[in-house]
GUTOR-207352 format. One line per 8 residues: their letters; for each residue x, y, z of C-alpha. Coordinates in steps of 0.02 Angstrom, whole numbers, plus 32768, in hexadecimal, padded with zeros to 4 digits. Layout:
! GUTOR-207352
A> X,Y,Z | ...;
***
This chain:
! GUTOR-207352
MKTKADLI> 2146,4840,33EE | 2150,47CC,3358 | 2199,47F7,32AF | 2137,47E7,320F | 219E,474D,31E7 | 2169,4700,328D | 20B1,4718,3262 | 20CF,46C5,31B9;
NDAYSALL> 212A,4632,320A | 2099,461E,3284 | 201F,461B,31F3 | 2080,4592,3199 | 208D,4532,323D | 1FCF,4536,3247 | 1FCB,44F0,3195 | 2030,4456,31C6;
MTNVTAGA> 1F8D,4405,31FD | 1F56,440E,3146 | 1FF6,43B9,3109 | 2017,444B,3094 | 20D0,445A,30B5 | 2151,4433,313A | 21B9,44C8,310C | 218B,4565,30AC;
SANDVELA> 21F0,458E,3011 | 222C,463E,2FE8 | 2199,4652,2F71 | 2121,4615,2FF9 | 2167,4695,3073 | 2156,4722,2FF3 | 20A3,46ED,2FCF | 207A,46EC,3089;
FNKLNSFM> 20CB,4796,30A3 | 205E,47E3,301C | 1FC6,478B,3064 | 1FF1,47CB,3112 | 1FFC,487F,30D6 | 1F57,486E,3079 | 1F05,4821,3112 | 1F3F,48AF,3182;
HELNSRNM> 1F01,4931,3104 | 1E58,48D9,3105 | 1E4E,48E2,31C3 | 1E81,4999,31BB | 1DF5,49BC,313E | 1D7A,4974,31BD | 1DBA,49F5,323A | 1E11,496D,329F;
KTGYNFLD> 1EB2,49C6,32CD | 1F31,493E,32F7 | 1FCA,49AE,32F7 | 2017,4948,326A | 20B9,4993,3227 | 208D,49C1,3173 | 2120,4A38,315E | 21AD,49B9,3168;
DDINSLSG> 21A5,493F,30D7 | 222C,48CD,3122 | 21E7,4821,3149 | 2258,4819,31E2 | 2219,48BE,3229 | 21AC,48C2,32C4 | 20F6,48A6,329A | 20B6,492F,330E;
VRPWMNEA> 2025,48C3,334D | 200D,489B,3404 | 202B,47E7,3440 | 1F74,47C0,345E | 1F50,47E0,33A5 | 1FD1,4764,3363 | 1F62,46CA,3357 | 1ED5,4726,3300;
ISYGLAMR> 1F4E,4765,327C | 1FAF,46C4,3262 | 1F13,4656,325C | 1EBD,46D3,31E9 | 1F55,46D2,3177 | 1F56,4613,3176 | 1E9F,4612,313F | 1EC9,4685,30AD;
LCTNFGIE> 1F5E,461A,307A | 1EED,4581,306E | 1E9C,45CF,2FD5 | 1F44,45E2,2F7E | 1F71,452C,2FA1 | 1EC7,44F1,2F66 | 1E98,4499,3007 | 1E02,4497,3078;
PPATLIAS> 1E31,44DB,3124 | 1E15,4459,31AD | 1D8F,4475,3230 | 1E11,448E,32B9 | 1E62,451D,3258 | 1DB9,456D,3230 | 1D86,4564,32E7 | 1E2B,45AF,3323;
ANASMSNL> 1E25,463A,32A1 | 1D70,4666,32C8 | 1D8B,4668,3384 | 1E26,46D5,337D | 1DDC,474B,32FA | 1D3D,475E,3360 | 1DA5,4795,33F5 | 1E0A,480D,3388;
SAQLARVY> 1D6B,4856,333F | 1D18,4868,33E9 | 1DAD,48C9,342A | 1DCE,4938,3393 | 1D2E,494E,332E | 1CDE,49FA,3345 | 1C26,4A27,3352 | 1BF2,4AC5,32F7;
PVNYPSRA> 1B62,4B2A,3343 | 1AF0,4B85,32C9 | 1A76,4C0E,32F7 | 19BE,4BE2,32F3 | 1977,4C33,3255 | 1937,4CE3,3273 | 18A1,4CC3,3202 | 185D,4C44,3280;
PVGSGQRW> 17C7,4C7B,32EC | 17F1,4CDE,3388 | 1767,4C91,33F2 | 1750,4CEF,3496 | 17FB,4D41,348A | 181B,4DFA,346A | 1884,4E26,33D0 | 18A8,4ED7,340F;
LGRFRGHY> 18F5,4E96,34B0 | 1991,4E5C,3456 | 19F0,4DD9,34B7 | 1961,4DC8,3536 | 18E3,4D88,34B7 | 189E,4CDB,34D6 | 186E,4C3E,347A | 18A5,4C40,33C3;
GAASQYSN> 190C,4CDF,33BA | 19BE,4CD9,3376 | 1A2F,4C73,33E6 | 1AC8,4CAE,3440 | 1B6F,4C7E,33F5 | 1BB8,4BEC,3454 | 1C72,4BC7,3459 | 1CA8,4B42,33DD;
TDATQDAV> 1D0D,4AD2,344E | 1D13,4A1B,347A | 1CED,4A48,3530 | 1C45,4A75,357D | 1BF7,4B05,351E | 1BAD,4B9F,3570 | 1AF7,4BCA,3550 | 1A76,4C44,3597;
QFSSGQYK> 19CE,4C16,35E1 | 1939,4C3A,356D | 19A7,4C3F,34D2 | 19A4,4BBF,3446 | 1A16,4B85,33BC | 1A32,4B0A,3330 | 1ABF,4A89,333D | 1B03,4A19,32B5;
VDFSPYLQ> 1B69,497D,32DD | 1BC7,4929,324E | 1BD6,486E,3270 | 1C41,484A,31D6 | 1CE5,483E,3239 | 1C98,47BA,32AA | 1C57,4746,3221 | 1CA8,46C6,31B1;
LDELLTGF> 1CDC,46EF,30FF | 1C41,4712,3093 | 1BCD,46F3,3128 | 1B30,475F,3138 | 1ABE,4784,31C9 | 1A19,4726,31CD | 19D4,4779,3268 | 19F7,47C1,3314;
TQQPTSGI> 19AA,47E0,33BE | 19C0,4879,342C | 199E,4892,34E4 | 19B3,493A,353D | 19CA,4949,35F7 | 195B,49B5,3665 | 1959,4A6E,3638 | 197E,4A51,357F;
NVLSSSFD> 18F6,4A3D,34FC | 1918,49FA,344D | 1898,4A55,33E3 | 18BA,49EF,3347 | 193B,4977,3302 | 1967,492D,3259 | 19F6,48E7,31F4 | 1A33,4902,3143;
GNIVTLNI> 1ABA,488B,3108 | 1B2C,4876,319F | 1B01,491D,31F0 | 1A87,4924,3281 | 1A32,49CB,32A0 | 19E6,49FA,3348 | 1983,4A97,3371 | 199D,4AAF,342C;
QFEASVIG> 194C,4B22,34AB | 199B,4B40,3555 | 1910,4B4B,35D7 | 196A,4B47,367E | 1A0E,4B7B,36CE | 1A62,4AD1,36D8 | 1AF7,4A6D,369C | 1AAB,49F3,3620;
QVNIVATG> 1AC2,4995,357F | 1A6D,494A,34E9 | 1A9E,4894,34CE | 1A9A,4859,3419 | 1AAB,47A5,33DF | 1ABD,4793,3321 | 1ABA,46F0,32BD | 1B0E,46D2,3214;
NKGTVVPR> 1ADC,465B,3189 | 1B75,45EE,31AC | 1B44,45D4,3261 | 1BAE,465B,32B3 | 1B5D,46A6,334E | 1BA3,474F,3382 | 1B76,47A6,3426 | 1B95,4861,342D;
SLNFNIAS> 1B6D,48E6,34B0 | 1B57,49A1,34A4 | 1B80,49EE,354D | 1B41,4A98,3587 | 1B5A,4B0A,361C | 1ABD,4B75,361C | 1AC8,4C1B,3677 | 1A30,4C69,36CE;
QVQIGVAT> 19D8,4CF6,3672 | 193D,4D5A,36A0 | 18C1,4D5C,360F | 187E,4E0F,360B | 17C7,4E20,35DD | 1797,4D72,3615 | 1742,4D58,36BC | 17A0,4CEB,3738;
***
């Protein structure tokens, strides 16, 4: 595991391609350390839990992040330092930072399920049947994990996916496509800012997914999948 100083050294090494400096001064290191802490707080605010060691303020302390995260953090830090040195980051650095951050986001970003609004029409379902109601009744609560989520046949729910962690700085979504696999029906879909909202109904007992491909106004294309394990459920009151 690398120390915080190691991550800073890696960031300045990435900046050598910009001819900023061949060796960071004490002031440069202090600047980078403050930027690193701010960067990690920003990731934490996006619910991207890296395990960064916020408690120990020693620059030589262990960072707490796993090895596969190192490049995303060091390249991201290098991009932020470019602003302080008043330089335009080269295309190679931008590409490296985007690729590593996309991987970090894909592994750590969380998807928050939201119940379908109770004021929506029930359709052919039965409100008094509680969890057995069909169509647009309130959805079951699904576990908020990065793994496949559990769902119940004939239930429905609303899912919001925030694409902000996957996009470049100040980039906004311009559109997206979604494609469910067999047994899953997307009743409606929309986006507001960088958040895509899907209203999903689970029609069959299958393991399936909804594949989303979002596009940003700076050309970033982000694929994302919502995976579901849908358990069988008899729908009482509906002929089979």
